[in-house]
N, C-alpha and C positions, 0 to 999 in steps of 0.2 A: 402411410410409414411406410419409406423407401426401404426394402431388405435387401435390395437387389446390389449385387457388387459390379463394377465395371470391367473393362478389358484390362487398364492400366496394371503394369506390374511393378514392384519396387525394386531398385537398384539395388546392388549389393551393399552400398553404404547405407541406403535407406533400412534395409533388413538388419542389418548389425546393428544400426542406431537403436531401433525398437527391440532387439533382442538383448541388446546390453542393459536395457530397463527391466524387461519381463521375464528373460531367460529365454533359452530355445522353445520352439515350439514342441507340444507333445505328438501331435498328429496332423494330417492333412485337411483335418477339420478347422483347425485354427493356423493355417500357413504353411505347415511343413510339406516339403514335395511329397508328392504322392508317390508310395511304393506299392507295386502289385504285387509283392510278397507278403506284404500286411494286410492280410484279409481281415481282419477287425475294423481297420478303416473303413472298408468298403461294405460293412455291416451296420454299424452304428456309429453314432457321434459319440465324443468322448470329452469330458471338462467342460461342457458348456457352462454347467451350474457355477463351477469354479471361476470360469471367464467372466461370467456375469456379474460374480459377485466383487470382481476387481474394476468397476467402471470407473471407480474413481481415478484410475491410474490413466484416463483419457488426456487430461491435461500435461500430465508428467510426459506422457507420450509424445504429445504434439510438442513440447519443447525439445524433448530428444531429437526428433527429426529437423525442427527448425535449428537448433544448436548446430546440427552435423551439416546441414546441406543449405541452411539459409532459407529456404522456402519447403512447402509441404505440397508435395505432386499428388495426382489422383491415386497412382499405384502405390505411395507411400500410405497415404491416408486407407486404402482399401486394406491394406496389409495392417495396418494397426487396428481396423475395424474387426477383422478376421479374429485377431487374437483377443480382444476383448469382447468379442460378440455384440458390437454396437451399431446399429442401422448406419450404414455410410450417410445418409440425409441427416441422422442426428448430429453425428461427427463432423460434417461439413458445416452444419450450423454453429456448432461450438469453433470451430477453426477460424470461421470467417467473423465470429463474434470479438475478437480480440485484435487490437490495434497492433501486436508486436507480431503477429502471425502474417504470413501470405500464402495464397492456394494458387498464386501465378509465379512463374520464375522471376526470379530478381538476382541481382548481384548478392556475394555471399557476404559482403560487409553493407550494412546500413549505419547511416550517420543520422541521429537523432537531433534535431536543433531545436531547443525549445524556443517556443514563438509565444509564449503563455505572460501573464501581467506583468511579474518583476522583469522577466529576460525581454518583453517587448519593448518596457520603457529605457533598458541599458543597451539597445540597439541591435536586436536580435532579427530584423527584418533586414538592417544592412549587412548582417553577419551572412544570413542565408543567402543573399544575393551575391555576395563576393564568393562565399564557397561553391555555390552552384555554377558560377561561371568560371570557375577553375578547376572544378571537377567533371568533366563531361563524361558521355556514356562508355568511351574506352577507358576510363580510370577505374572500372570493376566496384563502384561504391554509389550507393543510392542514398539520396540526401532526402530526410523526410522532416517536415516541419511537425513538431511534436508538440502535445500539451506539456502542462509542468513536469519537469524532473526532479522537483525536490530537492534542487540546487540554488535556492532563492538569494541567499546571502552571497552568494558568487555568481552571480547573473552578469552576462548571458552565458549559457550552458549548453554543452554538447556531449552526448553519449554514443560511442562508436562500439557496434557489436561485431563481429567477425565470425562468421559460422566455419565449424571445421575443428579438426585438432590443432591445438596452438602449442607452442612450446612453453610459454609464459604469459599469463594474462596480466595486462598492465594492472589489474585493480587488486590482484594476490598479494599480500605482506609474504614475505619469505617464512616467517614463522608459522601463518596460518596454512600455507602452501605445504610444509613440511608435515605438518601434524594431521591434516585433512585428507591425505592420500592424493595430493596434487591438484593442479588447477583446472578449476570448473568441476570439480568432484560434486556429485549429488548429493543432498541433505540425507544424513545417515537415516535409515529407517522409510526412506520412501516407500510407499505401498498403502495398503489398508488397515495396516495393523494387525496382520494373519500371517506374520511371518516372512513374508515377501521383501526381499531387499533388492535394489537396482542401483544402478550407477549411470548418469548421463554422460553424454560425450561431452568432451571438452571444447570450449569456444573462448575465443578472447575479446574483453572489454576494455574500453578507454574513456576515462572522463576527463573533458577539459572546461575549466570553468574557474575564473571568467574567461571566456573562449576568443581567441583571436582567429582568424581566417588560417592564418599559418598553423597555429595549434591544433585547431579542428580537423585541417587536412593531414597533420601529421597523426592524430590518433585515428583517423580513419584508413590511411594507407600503411602506415607501420605501427600498430598500437603498442607493439613492443618496445618501441622508441618513446612513446608518450611520458612524459613527466609523472610520477606516482602523484596520486590526490593529497592534498594537504591534511595533516592531522585534523580529526574531527575537533579538537579544542579550539582551532581557528575560528570554528562556527560558534563558539561559546565566550563571548567577550568578558564575561565574568570569571573566567578560568581561575583557580586560584582563592576564590573569596570563601572563607571559612565559614560562613552563614549560609552556602547554599546546601541545599537537601538533595534534591534528584539529580542536579549535575556534579556533585562534590569530587565524584572520581574522574569525570573525563578531563584530561589534561595532566591528570596527578597519579593515574594508577593504569599500567600495562594493560589495554582491552584484550591482549592477546594470552593474558597470563591467568590462569586460574588460581595460582599461588598467591599472584598480588592481589587478585580479586579478594580473597579469603583474608589475607593479612588487612585490607582496607575495610573489615568489616562483613566480608560477604558471609552469607549461609547464617550469621546469626539470627535473622529473620526467619529462617525455616525450620531452625532447632526450636525456636520460641512457637513457631506452629505447632509441632509435634507436641510440646509440652501443653499446651493450650487445648489440641483437640479441634476436630473441624466445627463442632458448634462454637468453641471459643473463638476460633480466628474469624467466623462470622459475624459473632458478636461484637468483637474488636472493631471491624471494616463498618459495620452499621454504627457503632458508637461515635466512629471518627468523623462521619457524615460524608463520606467518599462518595463523589458521585462520578458518572462517567465523564473522561476528559475529551472525547471525539465530536462532542456538540450538543448531543440528546441531554446530557446530565441527569442520567437516570440512577437512581441511589444503586450503587455497587452491591451491598449488602443485601439488599432486599433481593436483586437479581441471584445473587449466589445461594439465598435460602430457597429462593424458588426453585432452583435447579437441584439442590440437594434433597429436597422433600420429596421429588419425583419417584416413585416406586419402579418405574419403568427404567430398565437397564440394557446396555450400558448409557452412563452418561459421557458428555464431552465437553474439553474445553477449547475454545477457539480465541487464538490472539491475533485481534484485526492490524496487521501492519501494513495495510495497503493505502496509506494515507496518500491520496490523489489530488485533495482540495489544492487548486493554486493558491500558492503562498505558504503551504504547510511543508516543514522538514524537520520538526522537533524529533518525531519517532525516529528518522534516519538518524540524526545525531546521537540518539539514546542508543541505538543499535549498534552503531559504528564505534562509539566511545565507551560503552558498557555494557557489553552483550550478555555476560554473566548476571547481571542484575534483572535482565528478562527471563532467562531461564529459571532462575531462583524464584521470581514471582509466579511464572507459570506453574510451578511445582507447587508452589502454596496455594494457588487457586485451584488447580486440579485436587487436591487433598481436601479443602475444603467443601468443594463441590460433589465430591465422591466420583470424580473423573480419573480415569488411568490412563488415558493417552488425549495428549493437546496437540492441535495442528496450529502451526505459525504461519499463517497465509502472509506472503513477503511480495510487495509488488516488484515487478519483474524489471524495473528502472533503477533497482539498487543494487549494483553488483558487489561492493564492497559491505554492505551488511548482510548480502548471502553469505560470504566468504567468513566473515567474524562469527556469525550466528552458527554457520556449519560446524567450524572449529569449536567454539563454544558447547554446543551439544554432545560433539564428539568427546571432548575432554570431560564435560559432567558425568557422561555415559561411564567412560572409562575409568572414574574416579569414585563410582558407587551413588553418585550425588541425581543420577537418572537410572532408570532400569526397574528390575523386579524388584530391588530392596534398598530404596532410597533412604542412605545413612544408616542402614540397619534397622530401621522401624518397621520392616513389613509392610510397607505401602509401596505398590508398583507404579510407577509413572513413567512415561516416555513422550518425546515430542517428535514429530514430524515436519519439516520444512516444505511447504507447497509455494512455486512461485507464480504469482499472478503474470498476465501478458498485457498489459496495458487497457485498462477499463475502469474508468472512474467508478460506475455503478457498482463494481465490486467491494467497493467500501462499505455500501448497505449490507448488513448483517445476514439478511437470508438470501440475497444475491451471492455473496461470498460463501454459503453453502452450497448453494448449486454449483458454483464454480468448482469447488473442493469435490464434489460430487460426480464432476465429468459433464457438467451440463450448462446450458448458456448461463450467464450470470445474470438471471433476471430477477428482480424481487419478488418474493411471497407475499399472498395477501395475508394478513392478520385479523383475527385468531386463526389456527393455533399460533402461540407465541414460541420463541425459541427454548425458553425454560421448560415447554411442554414437549415439542416436537421441533426439533432443530437439526442438526446436522444428522445425515442419514436418519431422520426422523426420529431421533433420541433426544432427551432432555439435553440441552447446551448452554453453556455459558460462555457468551463473547464480550470480550472488553479489548480495548485499543492499548497500545504499547504505554503511552504514559499513565493510564488507567492503573494497569498493574505495577507498573514500578513504584507507584505511589502506595502500594501494600506495603512495601518493606520498611520505610520509616514509621508506618501506624504500628508494626510489630515491634520493632526496636525502640521507639520511643513512649509507644503507648498511646491509646486512641486518644485521652484526655489532652494530653501534650500535644499530639497532632491538631486536634480540633481547635485548639488555641490559637492556632495560625491560621490568618485570615479573617473572615468574618464568620458571624453565628450561622448563616444560611449558605455560604460558600467557604467551606473549610481548607486549609491547608495550602500548600504551594501551587503555582500553576506555571506552566511554561507558556512562552508566547514567542511567535515566529515573526521577527521585524524585518522588514525589508523594504526596497523602493528607495525613496528618497531622504536615507539616511547615510550618516559617515560610518556608524559601526553597526552593520546588520549583524544578524545571527539570533541564536535562541537564548533568551534572557529567562531566568526565574525570578518570580516575584510572589509575595502572599497575596492571595484574593485582597481585594480591596485598594490595592494601589490603583492610581489614575491612568488614564491614557496620557496625560501630560508628563507625568513622572518616568513612564516607559519610554516614551519620546526622546526626554531630556537624556536618559540613559544612553540611546541609541543615537544621539547629536543629531536631530532634526535639521535637514538642510531650509536655509531661508527660503521663502516664497511658499510656504505650506499651501497647497489648495484644498485638500482632502484626504482622509483617512479611511481606507477600506478595512473594516473590522469582519472577520469570518471566513475571508477568501470569498472565490465568487459566488458562495450560497450566502453569502453575509450582507451586509450594508455599509453606506457610505455615510461619516459623519464630517461635520464642518471643522476648520480651525479653532471657531470659537467654541467648541464643544469638547476641548480637552480635559476638562473635569470630570469626566464621565468615570465612575469606579468600574474597574475590571472586575465586576462578578457577575453571574449569572443573572442577579435580580437586578443590578445597578444598570446593564445594558438593556435588559428589556425595558425597565421604566424609562430609558431613553429611547425607546423604540428601534433598537437595532439589536444585534447578538454577538455573543462572545465567540459562539462556535467553536472551533478548534484550538484557536488562540492565534489565529491570522492578524496581524498588524501591519498593514502596507501602506506606507506614506506615499503621497504624489503632490509634485511641485506645482507651480505655475508653468510649466515648461512641457507638461504631458497634456496631450490632446485628449480631453475626456470622452468626447464623443466614439473616438478610435477604441479607447479602452473599454466602453460600454458594447461597442460591436464585438469586440473580441471574447469578452463574457459571453455574449449571445452565441457566437459562433463555438465556443467551448461546450454550453449545454446542448446545441443541437447535435454536435458530433458525439456526445457523449450518451445521450439519451439511448437507452436499451431498445425503444420503440414498442413495448409491451403494451402500453396503454395509449389511447388515443390522445386524451388531452395534453400528455407531454410528447408524444411524438410528432402531432402538429403543433402545439403550441410553441415549441421551443423553434421552430421552422418559421412560423408567423413573427414571432418576436424578432429574428434575426431578420427578416424581411422589411418589417416597419423599421428597424432601427438603419437598415440600409438607404431606405428611402429618406427618412430623417436626417441622414448625415447629408443629403444633398440641397435640404433647404431647411428654414428655421422659420421661427414666428408663427402666424395664423397659418402660414401653408403646412405647418408640421402638426397643426392642433388634430387634425383628424386622426392620425398616425398614434399620436400620445394616446387619444381614446382609445383607439384600437389595442393598444398596448397592455392599458389597464384592464381592458376586459378579457383579453386573453391572459394577462397574469391572474386575473382572480379565478380564471376556469382552472389554470393549472394548480393553483394553490388548494384549491376546494375538492378538485376530483382526481388528482394524482395518485396514482398506488404508493409512490414511496417518495423520499425526501428530494430527489433530484428534481421531480417536477414542481414538487410543493414550495421549492426555494428558488426556482431558475429566474424568478421575476423580483426577487429581493433586492438586488443589487442596482437595478435598473430605475425600479419605483423609488430606492432612496436617492439616487442621482437626480432623477426628475424633482422629488420634492423637497429634497434638503440642500441640494446644491443648485437647483436651476439651469441644469445641463443644456436644456435645449431654449432658453428665454434669448 
């Protein structure tokens, strides 16, 4: 382990960025200027234990530097390491792990242009070429081809991020800005739950989707002039449908108003939770048959019960809002359109599992969701719905928002824990399981956004009524992210058991349908003659595919399938954390084989197809986490079900 510091010094701007988050240093041992008059500084080190205890502020500290300057210099990294007593080698490993950070000089403005599946079929490559041709080095903008930005219903998409203090970020709603302390304010409660507060420097962002070269260039060069994002309701084609459960407030209730949320039934579920008690809440969730909506489909009640039963304290609740699966955007729509629902649901989950602190890990590519949730948490805290005495019931619970920085692997729960703790986002081996040793080595319940929001109707309508929705094995409503070759892309809410064909009819699929990808890049393809597949966990499993997180991506016969498969392979190669050999090497070999196959077909490609199968089996059988275990799924299904290379 490298404990040495370099000779680089932080600039005044970099020092200010770190100090704004951590507060001024108390001694020269943690970065203050050495004062010869302070003899105690020369005799012993002070504050080391406290500094080590806030290692989890490393990721917010890296964000603070990146937000202020646009990249992380050696001097800035050294200063942050001194403040937190983190070995520089470890901090460098963390800083280089995330795609949104840079340890090399770059322009203050970065334009991320999505080139993933939905955007690729909507002309993302041509968009990138046009933007790059018009934004030369002298423009002060770096154009980066990015994985999925979670804007698939408005493909192609681009996200501009400008470092430095800005007068008005394009993503902020005026009401949110006024109530949350200004643009770019840090999530309240940034810290490790021991009383430390901080604010991150301001920075500007602008989202444009569907993007044209002109709109993308405007977003990058003058983000304050970029048009505001459309309302989240536009991503919900069913807006206003009285039969909706999870999406009923989106488009009908002001997402920035706590009063409007309460008038629409908000916090009824939390009051019933207090009436039932923790054990009663867990019993309701169990009887309702709720399972995780992130893809693993683990029973939520069982997870909560296992966490609540652990004698080790404290317990933690983690909301996994790092949806990075290509084609997935349902959690973004929920957070932008109904943020108080997530705050209420997290409070209920914390109460049931005996947790007094919740962490909301939000992907860094969601600036408007960050603004909305920051505002919602602040308002809930101000109104006694978070804090030391929630609703006067003697229960203390608070929420901290932690921004991710561009790492698909952090959607895996143990990788997410490592990320929050200030370490590389690499998955942990199991056992021990998170309910025993999760975040900070303590019992932890981790659920994604959609799973948590489902708890509200369970408590308001009752477990029996909720379980009557859907099928006996897959209960309740489910959100589906529909994109690609459809006329009405967006988030759809249907009861479990509806067929794939019924969903695509609602979305108005275009003529010439060639294939449908279920579950995103980690899922599998089905043929146009298989649209009768019931959209349930058991139904898709019997059909030899997966429901995953609810991605439904349609492709017509104009989409070149080999190029699509190659993009999936490139995605997994880029996103592999590299911790285990099967995934680190296998994803590279898979991409290489697909490159070779793209240049020839038939008998000449048979050897590489056989190699793909061998590599795919090795990744599936021996990778540590789901990334490597599922990296071969889509390619395998395209070969076997679609005859992609025949």
